[in-house]
Rosetta silent file (secondary structure, phi, psi, omega in degrees, C-alpha in Angstrom):
SEQUENCE: XXXXXXXXXXXXXXXXXXXXXXXXXXXXXXXXXXXXXXXXXXXXXXXXXXXXXXXXXXXXXXXXXXXXXXXXXXXXXXXXXXXXXXXXXXXXXXXXXXXXXXXXXXXXXXXXXXXXXXXXXXXXXXXXXXXXXXXXXXXXXXXXXXXXXXXXXXXXXXXXXXXXXXXXXXXXXXXXXXXX
SCORE:     score description
SCORE:     0.000 S_00000001
   1 L     0.000  131.391 -178.195  -24.471  -14.294   -5.738 S_00000001
   2 L   -70.778  143.716  179.496  -21.576  -15.174   -3.471 S_00000001
   3 L   -73.706  132.157 -179.249  -18.067  -14.702   -4.827 S_00000001
   4 L   -71.465  129.252 -179.947  -16.384  -18.021   -5.535 S_00000001
   5 L   -76.971  135.028 -179.767  -13.335  -18.536   -3.358 S_00000001
   6 L   -77.903  149.638  177.445  -10.174  -19.239   -5.317 S_00000001
   7 L   -64.825  148.857  179.344   -8.152  -22.331   -4.509 S_00000001
   8 L   -74.803  115.490  179.064   -5.116  -21.704   -2.287 S_00000001
   9 L  -106.168  155.697 -179.340   -1.996  -21.635   -4.442 S_00000001
  10 L  -100.696  149.754  168.777    1.517  -21.532   -3.061 S_00000001
  11 H    41.158 -127.190 -172.978    4.324  -19.016   -3.425 S_00000001
  12 H   -56.090  -36.615  178.405    5.391  -17.828   -6.856 S_00000001
  13 H   -61.264  -47.300  179.388    2.344  -19.283   -8.680 S_00000001
  14 H   -60.708  -48.167 -177.162    0.058  -17.408   -6.304 S_00000001
  15 H   -63.975  -40.900  178.595    2.076  -14.186   -6.538 S_00000001
  16 H   -65.878  -35.466  176.822    2.101  -14.266  -10.373 S_00000001
  17 H   -66.519  -45.129  179.559   -1.665  -14.771  -10.378 S_00000001
  18 H   -65.443  -39.503  179.094   -2.221  -11.892   -7.985 S_00000001
  19 H   -62.255  -45.330  178.128    0.200   -9.683   -9.967 S_00000001
  20 H   -58.276  -44.825  179.676   -1.703  -10.446  -13.197 S_00000001
  21 H   -62.477  -42.556 -179.890   -4.975   -9.537  -11.548 S_00000001
  22 H   -68.894  -35.861  179.831   -3.595   -6.258  -10.201 S_00000001
  23 H   -69.263  -29.140  178.837   -2.062   -5.295  -13.532 S_00000001
  24 H   -78.546  -23.055 -175.770   -5.435   -5.898  -15.253 S_00000001
  25 L   -73.300  110.287 -179.498   -7.285   -3.727  -12.666 S_00000001
  26 L   -97.062   -1.419 -177.460   -7.828   -0.329  -14.200 S_00000001
  27 L   -90.110  -21.165 -175.906  -10.150    0.808  -11.399 S_00000001
  28 L   -81.646   88.999 -177.175   -7.542    0.995   -8.592 S_00000001
  29 L   -88.322   -7.229  179.366   -6.375    4.591   -8.964 S_00000001
  30 L   -90.261  -13.275  175.668   -4.999    4.813   -5.430 S_00000001
  31 E  -126.944  112.794 -174.489   -2.201    2.239   -5.982 S_00000001
  32 E  -130.225  174.287  177.445   -0.149    2.861   -9.069 S_00000001
  33 E    54.466   42.017  177.430    3.205    2.121  -10.698 S_00000001
  34 E   -66.366  129.860 -176.904    3.284   -1.436   -9.509 S_00000001
  35 E  -142.121  138.756  177.145    6.627   -2.919  -10.247 S_00000001
  36 E  -106.832  135.351 -179.452    8.189   -6.290   -9.378 S_00000001
  37 L   -60.516  132.923 -178.665   11.881   -6.479   -8.672 S_00000001
  38 L   -53.995  133.246 -179.963   13.617   -8.249  -11.564 S_00000001
  39 L    60.833   21.299  179.391   14.078  -11.957  -10.869 S_00000001
  40 L  -148.298   86.557 -177.363   12.357  -11.627   -7.461 S_00000001
  41 L   -64.205  -13.964 -176.243    8.570  -12.115   -7.434 S_00000001
  42 L   -85.909    0.394 -178.039    8.677  -11.676   -3.633 S_00000001
  43 E  -132.793  116.141  178.846    9.480   -7.902   -3.766 S_00000001
  44 E  -118.477  151.402  171.632    7.047   -5.389   -5.202 S_00000001
  45 E  -130.332  161.373  179.486    7.063   -1.609   -5.193 S_00000001
  46 E  -168.316 -173.329 -176.336    4.392    0.911   -5.963 S_00000001
  47 E  -129.417  117.725  175.386    3.000    4.366   -5.357 S_00000001
  48 E   -82.261  135.104  178.545    0.145    5.064   -2.949 S_00000001
  49 L  -132.884   77.907 -179.072   -2.080    7.929   -4.040 S_00000001
  50 L   -58.378  161.360 -177.281   -4.654    8.460   -1.230 S_00000001
  51 L  -112.308   -2.999 -179.071   -7.823   10.418   -1.886 S_00000001
  52 L  -102.649  145.310  177.773   -8.466   12.036    1.499 S_00000001
  53 L   -67.089  148.520   -1.216   -6.947   15.340    2.655 S_00000001
  54 L   -89.933   -2.101 -174.132   -4.234   16.127    3.399 S_00000001
  55 H   -68.704  -16.437 -177.777   -2.634   12.972    1.955 S_00000001
  56 H   -73.733   -4.120 -179.229   -4.363   13.472   -1.402 S_00000001
  57 H   -92.299   -2.404 -176.272   -1.880   16.253   -2.229 S_00000001
  58 L  -140.385  178.707  172.633    1.032   13.819   -2.469 S_00000001
  59 E  -128.809  157.365 -170.539    2.125   10.328   -3.448 S_00000001
  60 E  -135.195  119.535  178.333    3.961    7.829   -1.279 S_00000001
  61 E   -70.313  142.017  178.118    6.517    5.211   -2.357 S_00000001
  62 E  -144.599  161.591  173.981    5.972    1.856   -0.806 S_00000001
  63 E  -135.968  150.598  176.244    7.318   -1.678   -0.973 S_00000001
  64 E  -122.258  123.091  174.867    5.810   -5.055   -0.282 S_00000001
  65 E  -107.851  117.401  177.795    7.977   -7.939    0.843 S_00000001
  66 L   -92.309  135.460  177.045    6.394  -11.332    0.614 S_00000001
  67 L   -72.796  156.052 -179.631    7.798  -14.105    2.827 S_00000001
  68 L   -59.740  -25.762 -179.016    8.968  -17.239    1.082 S_00000001
  69 L  -100.245   25.057  170.909    6.067  -19.120    2.700 S_00000001
  70 L   -64.198  138.397   13.924    3.402  -16.694    1.351 S_00000001
  71 L   -95.541   11.199 -177.948    0.406  -17.020    1.466 S_00000001
  72 L   -76.637  -16.381  174.408    0.707  -18.795    4.766 S_00000001
  73 L  -128.663  147.957 -175.953    2.384  -15.752    6.338 S_00000001
  74 L   -73.581  156.292  173.523    1.434  -12.109    5.614 S_00000001
  75 L   -73.891  163.091  173.115    3.523   -9.721    3.524 S_00000001
  76 E  -107.275  132.882 -178.932    5.370   -6.860    5.099 S_00000001
  77 E  -116.828  133.420  174.308    4.521   -3.377    3.825 S_00000001
  78 E  -126.938  134.421  172.233    6.745   -0.314    4.241 S_00000001
  79 E   -96.507  116.113 -173.140    5.902    3.207    3.192 S_00000001
  80 L   -89.465   -0.568  175.994    9.269    4.676    2.129 S_00000001
  81 L  -104.346  129.614 -178.611    8.035    8.230    1.970 S_00000001
  82 L   -59.087  140.608 -174.996    7.839   10.044    5.326 S_00000001
  83 L  -146.894  131.950  173.533    4.266   10.519    6.459 S_00000001
  84 L   -89.373   93.429 -174.069    2.726   12.175    9.510 S_00000001
  85 L  -150.000  134.337 -174.317    0.131    9.511   10.162 S_00000001
  86 L   -70.816  -15.263  179.455   -0.824    7.780   13.407 S_00000001
  87 L  -100.917    4.957  178.814   -0.911    4.323   11.748 S_00000001
  88 E  -126.444  126.411 -179.406    2.586    4.643   10.200 S_00000001
  89 L   -87.418  178.519 -176.691    5.722    4.694   12.326 S_00000001
  90 L   -62.393  -20.192  177.648    9.014    6.504   11.656 S_00000001
  91 L   -92.066    1.127  178.969   10.375    3.462    9.856 S_00000001
  92 L    87.061    5.154  177.441    7.455    3.344    7.484 S_00000001
  93 E   -74.478  143.419 -176.139    5.827    0.301    9.075 S_00000001
  94 E  -111.628  134.871  176.718    2.023    0.313    8.892 S_00000001
  95 L   -98.600   98.770  174.660   -0.305   -0.849   11.631 S_00000001
  96 L  -134.463  123.020 -175.360   -3.212   -2.616   10.061 S_00000001
  97 H   -52.466  -33.154 -178.852   -4.608   -5.725   11.783 S_00000001
  98 H   -56.208  -24.833 -178.538   -5.011   -7.668    8.536 S_00000001
  99 H   -94.521   -2.800  178.429   -1.196   -7.941    8.328 S_00000001
 100 L   -79.798  138.571 -171.413   -0.688   -9.216   11.855 S_00000001
 101 L   -56.216  -34.162  179.057    0.231  -12.887   11.974 S_00000001
 102 L   -73.990  -15.199 -178.788   -2.654  -13.727   14.379 S_00000001
 103 L  -108.859  -10.853 -175.265   -5.175  -12.130   12.032 S_00000001
 104 L   -65.434  134.358  174.576   -3.715  -13.258    8.711 S_00000001
 105 L  -119.360  120.235 -175.117   -5.858  -15.503    6.533 S_00000001
 106 L   -55.813  -18.665  177.245   -4.016  -17.272    3.697 S_00000001
 107 L   -85.559   -1.965  176.836   -6.847  -16.701    1.229 S_00000001
 108 L   -69.202  130.210  179.788   -6.418  -12.929    1.597 S_00000001
 109 L   -95.296  160.187 -176.328   -5.142  -11.401   -1.620 S_00000001
 110 H   -67.495  -30.764  177.220   -2.691   -8.494   -1.809 S_00000001
 111 H   -65.973  -31.709  176.214   -5.262   -6.244   -3.554 S_00000001
 112 H   -67.970  -42.488  177.947   -7.477   -6.745   -0.472 S_00000001
 113 H   -62.216  -42.393  179.739   -4.592   -5.809    1.812 S_00000001
 114 H   -65.609  -35.325  175.776   -3.949   -2.681   -0.252 S_00000001
 115 H   -61.496  -44.795  179.279   -7.645   -1.714   -0.010 S_00000001
 116 H   -64.384  -45.546  178.496   -7.410   -1.946    3.800 S_00000001
 117 H   -57.567  -50.650 -179.619   -4.122   -0.044    3.803 S_00000001
 118 H   -65.661  -35.556  176.822   -5.515    2.784    1.693 S_00000001
 119 H   -63.711  -37.370  178.423   -8.715    2.948    3.746 S_00000001
 120 H   -69.979  -40.807  177.484   -6.489    3.367    6.856 S_00000001
 121 H   -63.947  -46.263  179.834   -4.359    6.067    5.205 S_00000001
 122 H   -66.961  -29.453 -177.358   -7.498    7.925    4.062 S_00000001
 123 L  -138.082   84.673 -175.312   -9.228    7.502    7.407 S_00000001
 124 L   -49.528  145.526 -176.323   -6.701    7.123   10.288 S_00000001
 125 L  -113.923   94.972 -177.543   -7.561    4.498   12.885 S_00000001
 126 H   -58.777  -30.962 -179.340   -6.710    5.660   16.450 S_00000001
 127 H   -69.074  -15.462 -179.984   -7.469    2.139   17.868 S_00000001
 128 H  -120.376   32.512 -173.055   -4.588    0.736   15.740 S_00000001
 129 L   -76.449  137.099  167.161   -2.119    3.561   16.179 S_00000001
 130 L   -75.583  -37.421 -174.584    1.647    3.119   16.092 S_00000001
 131 L  -107.580   98.069 -175.031    1.951    6.605   17.506 S_00000001
 132 H   -63.138  -45.511 -178.870   -0.188    6.905   20.664 S_00000001
 133 H   -61.942  -39.086  179.474    0.533   10.615   21.197 S_00000001
 134 H   -65.694  -37.917  179.707   -0.347   11.304   17.545 S_00000001
 135 H   -62.814  -40.404  177.295   -3.586    9.342   17.995 S_00000001
 136 H   -62.897  -44.110  177.841   -4.421   11.579   20.949 S_00000001
 137 H   -62.304  -44.380  178.621   -3.691   14.654   18.893 S_00000001
 138 H   -56.832  -41.838 -178.207   -5.862   13.321   16.052 S_00000001
 139 H   -80.722  -38.863 -172.075   -8.790   12.801   18.422 S_00000001
 140 H   -95.830  -24.701 -178.216   -8.368   15.811   20.729 S_00000001
 141 L  -143.594   64.881 -173.943   -6.899   18.484   18.386 S_00000001
 142 H   -59.642  -30.568  177.893   -7.713   17.483   14.835 S_00000001
 143 H   -63.362  -45.509  178.108   -6.909   21.002   13.511 S_00000001
 144 H   -64.701  -43.686 -178.936   -3.371   20.756   14.820 S_00000001
 145 H   -58.374  -50.207 -178.501   -3.017   17.159   13.573 S_00000001
 146 H   -67.418  -32.473  176.347   -4.116   18.038   10.020 S_00000001
 147 H   -62.454  -45.708 -178.865   -1.937   21.167    9.968 S_00000001
 148 H   -69.171  -42.052  177.989    1.112   19.060   10.847 S_00000001
 149 H   -61.403  -42.356  179.896    0.124   16.276    8.406 S_00000001
 150 H   -64.056  -39.921  178.522   -0.331   18.828    5.620 S_00000001
 151 H   -60.677  -42.486  179.749    3.137   20.341    6.396 S_00000001
 152 H   -68.911  -35.398  176.109    4.692   16.844    6.070 S_00000001
 153 H   -61.013  -46.531 -179.094    2.841   16.203    2.832 S_00000001
 154 H   -61.600  -40.484 -173.669    4.293   19.440    1.470 S_00000001
 155 H   -81.911  -40.299 -169.848    7.772   18.687    2.725 S_00000001
 156 H  -111.307  -25.859 -169.599    8.186   14.941    2.180 S_00000001
 157 L   -73.082  159.171  177.184    5.662   13.466   -0.225 S_00000001
 158 E   -78.401  151.543  173.915    6.407   12.616   -3.850 S_00000001
 159 L   -66.980  143.821  176.958    4.679   14.697   -6.526 S_00000001
 160 L   -71.873  130.279  178.533    1.576   12.996   -7.870 S_00000001
 161 L   -71.108  149.426  175.856    2.245   11.739  -11.376 S_00000001
 162 L   -76.798  167.812  176.704    0.135   12.999  -14.242 S_00000001
 163 H   -60.754  -37.412 -179.216   -1.962   10.563  -16.340 S_00000001
 164 H   -65.842  -42.323  176.967    0.631   10.916  -19.082 S_00000001
 165 H   -63.095  -41.300  177.387    3.474    9.965  -16.682 S_00000001
 166 H   -62.840  -39.741  179.226    1.436    6.993  -15.404 S_00000001
 167 H   -67.279  -41.178  177.200    0.812    5.809  -18.975 S_00000001
 168 H   -61.366  -43.960  178.554    4.488    6.155  -19.829 S_00000001
 169 H   -61.461  -42.579  179.913    5.406    4.119  -16.711 S_00000001
 170 H   -60.894  -41.859  179.921    2.874    1.391  -17.706 S_00000001
 171 H   -66.976  -42.514  179.885    4.390    1.129  -21.174 S_00000001
 172 H   -63.016  -42.668  178.529    7.900    0.952  -19.733 S_00000001
 173 H   -63.289  -44.788  179.716    6.854   -1.757  -17.253 S_00000001
 174 H   -58.992  -41.866 -178.771    5.154   -3.781  -19.971 S_00000001
 175 H   -67.370  -44.531  179.295    8.275   -3.692  -22.093 S_00000001
 176 H   -61.583  -40.942 -176.863   10.485   -4.658  -19.131 S_00000001
 177 H   -72.667  -28.191  176.598    8.158   -7.509  -18.162 S_00000001
 178 H   -73.945  -21.553  175.818    8.132   -9.001  -21.696 S_00000001
 179 H   -70.686  -34.108 -174.706   11.978   -9.155  -21.529 S_00000001
 180 L   -82.430    0.000    0.000   11.825  -11.324  -18.379 S_00000001
């Protein structure tokens, strides 16, 4: 049975709906600690927890900035934790075609964007590389690439939170959100 397409909602109403869906989703274990900036539905933060080596040994802080005319323009995603990855540049910008203005479809939800982002982090895409030399290294000398990526994970990544820490964060977020 085909999935029913949701009607296109604008701005804050749409973001609140997507936020509610993401907070209800207990299956997405690769994107955690979702938090919305107080009094600003257009700015979200979270923690990426990839599952593929070497990135699975760390966690990565990220932020999502939604434009005022969302969903008609794509959000901007930045990974704020340094990462040796061919699809992430030194400023934390991520190269995934779904976020490019010419490929953006207003019915795309942020959870779908995050699925694509995580798939790209878990399985680097040389054809969409920010770092051309790194893409060449990934394809021609994968042992060297993964050794360097692993060293960056050890040096720069955030520690992965325990289930207890994640549950504590969720309780704290729920309490903060009921105040707003």
